[in-house]
C-alpha positions in Angstrom: 0.0 0.0 0.0 2.6 2.6 1.0 6.1 1.7 0.1 7.7 4.0 2.7 6.1 2.0 5.6 8.7 -0.6 6.6 8.2 -3.9 8.4 8.7 -3.4 12.1 8.9 -6.9 13.4 11.9 -9.2 13.7 13.8 -10.4 11.7 13.0 -7.6 9.2 14.0 -5.1 11.9 17.0 -6.5 13.9 16.0 -4.6 17.1 12.7 -3.9 18.7 10.7 -1.1 16.9 10.9 2.2 18.7 8.0 4.4 19.5 9.4 6.7 16.8 9.4 3.9 14.2 5.8 3.0 15.1 4.6 6.6 14.9 6.3 7.2 11.6 4.6 4.2 10.1 1.2 5.3 11.5 1.7 8.8 10.0 2.6 7.4 6.6 -0.5 5.2 6.7 -2.8 8.1 7.6 -1.2 10.3 4.9 -1.8 7.7 2.3 -5.4 6.9 3.3 -6.4 10.5 3.7 -4.6 11.8 0.7 -3.2 14.7 2.7 0.5 15.1 3.5 -0.4 17.7 6.1 -4.1 18.3 6.9 -5.7 21.7 6.9 -6.3 23.3 10.4 -9.9 22.1 10.4 -8.8 18.5 9.9 -5.8 18.5 12.2 -7.5 17.1 15.3 -9.1 14.1 13.5 -5.8 13.5 11.5 -3.8 13.4 14.8 -6.3 11.2 16.5 -6.1 8.7 13.7 -2.2 8.7 13.9 -2.4 8.1 17.6 -5.0 5.3 17.3 -3.0 3.5 14.5 0.3 3.9 16.4 -1.4 2.4 19.5 -2.9 -0.5 17.5 0.5 -1.1 15.8 2.3 -1.2 19.1 -0.3 -3.7 20.5 0.1 -5.8 17.4 3.9 -5.9 17.6 3.8 -6.7 21.3 1.4 -9.6 20.7 3.2 -11.2 17.7 5.0 -14.4 18.3 7.9 -14.8 15.8 8.7 -18.5 15.7 12.3 -19.3 16.0 13.2 -15.8 17.2 14.1 -17.0 20.7 16.3 -19.8 19.4 18.1 -17.4 17.0 18.7 -14.9 19.8 20.0 -17.6 22.2 22.4 -19.0 19.7 
């Protein structure tokens, strides 16, 4: 969908995704879906709420994912 959004889970990202990584991906998603790089003042609040909600959902997703074999690779 949006080529500038990168995969944030291991092993694609060698370390844990930072809050900054997650927020940047959420911002890119909202920009793509809304069609606005930067919203007008009258759309700023809803735009920012969407970024916050998507960042929160992304963090929850990444925290809940189980990457098989990741523990074995880290131990070795």
